[in-house]
N, C-alpha and C positions, 0 to 999 in steps of 0.2 A: 361404403368405403371398404377398401380391401385392407387386409391385415398388414401388409408391408408399409402402406401409407401411415397407419396408426403407429407402428413401431418406429418409423423414421421421424415422425413428428415428436414422439415421446423422447427419443434419443436426442433430438435437436434441443428440446426444452430442457432436458437434463444437462446437456453440455452447456447451454446458456446459463443455467443456474450455477453449475460448478465453476464456470469462469467468473461469474459475478461474485460468488462467494470468495474465491481466491483473491480477486482484486480488492474487495472490501476488507478482507482479513489482512492483506499486505498493507493497505492504507492505514488501518488501525494500528498495527505494530510499528510502522514507520513513524506515525504520530507520537506514540508512546516513547519510542527510542529517541526521537528528536527532543521531546520534553525532558527526558532523563539527561541526555547529553547537555542540553542548555542549562538545566539547573545545576548540574555538577560543575560546569564551566564557571557559572556565576559564583559558586561556593568558593572557588579558588581565585576569585577576583579576575577572571579572564574576560576576554572580549569575544563574543560569538560571531563567527562568520559562517552563515548558512546560505547555501544556494540550492533552490529546488530546480532540478533539471526538467522534470516532466510532471505537470499537475495531475495527470491521469494515473500514473504509476507511483507518484510520490518519490521518485528517485532523487537523491540529494547528495550534496557534498557538505561536510561539516568540519570546521576547524575552530579550536579554542586557542586564541592568541593571548599570551600572558606578557 
C-alpha cells in the first residue's frame, strides 16, 4: 500500500468519527434542552407543544401554552 492511500483512509476515518461525534453531541444536548423546557413548562402549569422536525438531527419546535 502506498502512503497516500493510508493517509486518505485515515482522514476519511477521522472525518467520519468527527461527524458522528458532532451529531451525537447535538442529539444529547437537544434531548437535555427539551427535557428542561418541558419540565419548566409543567412547573407553570403550561401545556407542551413539541414537534420534532427531523429524527436524525433532532431539530424541533417547542411552545409552552398557558
